[in-house]
C-alpha positions in Angstrom: -11.6 -20.3 -0.4 -8.6 -22.3 0.1 -7.1 -20.6 -3.1 -6.3 -17.5 -1.1 -4.6 -19.4 1.6 -2.7 -21.2 -1.0 -1.6 -17.6 -2.4 -0.1 -16.8 1.0 1.7 -19.9 1.3 3.2 -19.4 -2.2 4.0 -15.9 -1.3 6.0 -17.0 2.0 7.5 -19.8 0.1 8.8 -17.3 -2.9 10.2 -15.0 0.0 12.1 -17.8 1.8 11.0 -16.5 5.0 9.4 -13.5 6.3 10.6 -11.9 9.4 7.9 -10.0 11.2 3.9 -9.8 11.2 3.9 -6.3 10.1 6.6 -6.7 7.3 4.4 -9.8 5.9 1.3 -7.5 6.1 3.1 -4.6 4.2 4.6 -7.1 1.7 1.2 -8.5 0.7 -0.6 -5.0 0.7 2.2 -3.8 -1.5 1.8 -6.8 -4.1 -2.0 -6.1 -4.0 -1.5 -2.6 -5.1 1.0 -3.8 -7.7 -1.9 -5.7 -9.1 -1.3 -9.2 -8.0 -4.3 -11.1 -7.2 -4.6 -10.9 -3.5 -8.1 -10.6 -2.1 -7.4 -9.5 1.4 -9.4 -6.4 2.3 -7.2 -3.7 4.1 -7.9 -0.8 6.4 -5.7 1.9 7.7 -4.6 1.1 11.2 -1.8 2.3 13.5 1.1 0.6 11.5 -0.5 1.7 8.0 -2.6 -0.5 6.0 -3.6 -3.6 7.9 -5.8 -6.7 7.0 -7.5 -8.8 9.6 -8.4 -11.3 7.1 -4.6 -11.8 6.3 -3.9 -12.2 10.2 -6.5 -14.9 10.4 -5.7 -16.6 7.5 -1.8 -16.7 8.7 -3.2 -18.0 11.9 -5.0 -20.8 10.0 -2.2 -21.6 8.0 0.0 -22.3 11.0 -2.6 -24.2 12.7 -3.0 -26.6 9.6 0.8 -26.9 9.7 1.5 -25.4 6.2 3.3 -22.3 7.9 5.6 -22.0 10.9 5.7 -19.1 13.1 8.9 -18.9 15.3 8.9 -16.4 17.9 12.1 -14.8 19.1 12.5 -12.7 22.3 14.2 -9.5 21.4 13.9 -8.3 25.1 11.4 -5.4 24.7 9.5 -7.1 21.9 8.6 -10.6 20.4 9.6 -10.9 16.7 7.8 -13.5 14.3 9.6 -15.5 11.6 7.3 -17.3 8.9 8.5 -20.1 6.6 6.6 -22.8 4.5 6.6 -26.4 5.7 7.0 -29.3 3.5 3.2 -29.7 3.8 2.7 -26.1 2.9 4.7 -26.6 -0.2 2.6 -29.4 -1.4 -0.5 -27.4 -0.8 0.5 -24.4 -2.6 1.3 -26.3 -5.6 -2.6 -26.4 -6.2 -2.1 -23.0 -7.5 0.1 -23.8 -10.3 2.6 -21.3 -11.5 2.7 -17.9 -9.9 3.0 -14.6 -12.2 6.2 -14.4 -13.5 7.2 -11.0 -11.9 5.9 -11.8 -8.4 9.2 -13.5 -7.2 11.2 -10.4 -8.1 8.7 -8.0 -6.5 8.7 -10.4 -3.0 12.7 -10.2 -3.2 12.7 -6.5 -3.7 10.4 -6.2 -0.7 11.9 -8.9 1.6 15.4 -6.9 1.2 13.8 -4.0 2.8 13.1 -3.2 6.5 9.5 -3.2 7.9 9.7 0.5 8.7 10.6 1.1 5.2 7.7 -1.0 3.9 5.3 0.7 6.3 6.3 4.0 4.8 5.6 2.5 1.1 2.2 0.9 2.1 1.2 4.2 3.8 2.1 6.0 0.6 0.4 3.6 -1.7 -2.8 3.6 0.6 -2.8 7.3 0.0 -2.0 7.0 -3.8 -5.1 8.9 -5.1 -3.6 12.0 -3.5 -0.8 14.2 -5.0 2.7 13.5 -4.2 2.9 16.5 -2.1 -0.6 15.7 -0.4 1.0 12.3 0.2 4.0 13.4 2.1 1.8 15.6 4.0 -0.4 12.6 4.8 2.5 10.5 6.0 3.7 13.6 8.4 0.1 13.7 10.0 -0.6 9.7 10.4 3.0 8.7 10.9 4.5 11.8 12.7 6.1 10.0 15.2 8.2 7.9 13.1 9.9 11.2 11.8 10.5 10.1 8.0 13.3 12.0 6.6 13.2 13.6 3.3 15.8 10.8 1.9 13.4 8.3 3.4 10.5 9.6 1.4 12.4 10.1 -1.7 13.7 6.4 -1.6 10.2 5.2 -1.0 8.9 6.9 -4.1 11.7 5.8 -6.0 11.0 2.0 -4.9 7.4 2.5 -5.8 8.5 3.6 -9.3 10.6 0.4 -9.4 7.8 -1.9 -8.2 5.7 -0.4 -10.8 7.9 -1.4 -13.6 7.7 -5.1 -12.7 3.9 -5.0 -11.5 1.2 -6.4 -13.5 0.0 -3.9 -16.0 
């Protein structure tokens, strides 16, 4: 059970820090879709794929002192920033070495915005559909975000890039 907690700590550690709850959710989901061994169950939610398990796990890790959660008031909303504590670093070593390609995948994702990762994770959620059907689905479930053709093209290219460094 604690192995899954250690995977999350290791994930945040490899990222250095992750800014945003939504972004962390999407990053773990995308890593899972790239066949990295994350066990959290996801369902489709307002902001795309969401795992209540991951939310609870992060809360527990913060309570145990393995992760820090800094809140930054942005005026109309609060932004959260996650980082690993020294205790968290020690805790995550119980896993041993992570998969060789995981740091690269995490860095690729962490360089992107939460909005972009929401698009990518939504496309991956509907990856059993054809490309045209995925685009149509995004316009239906994410209509208010008005994703452009350029953003969709970028998202599909990003998924293709990730696939080259994912676990086969």
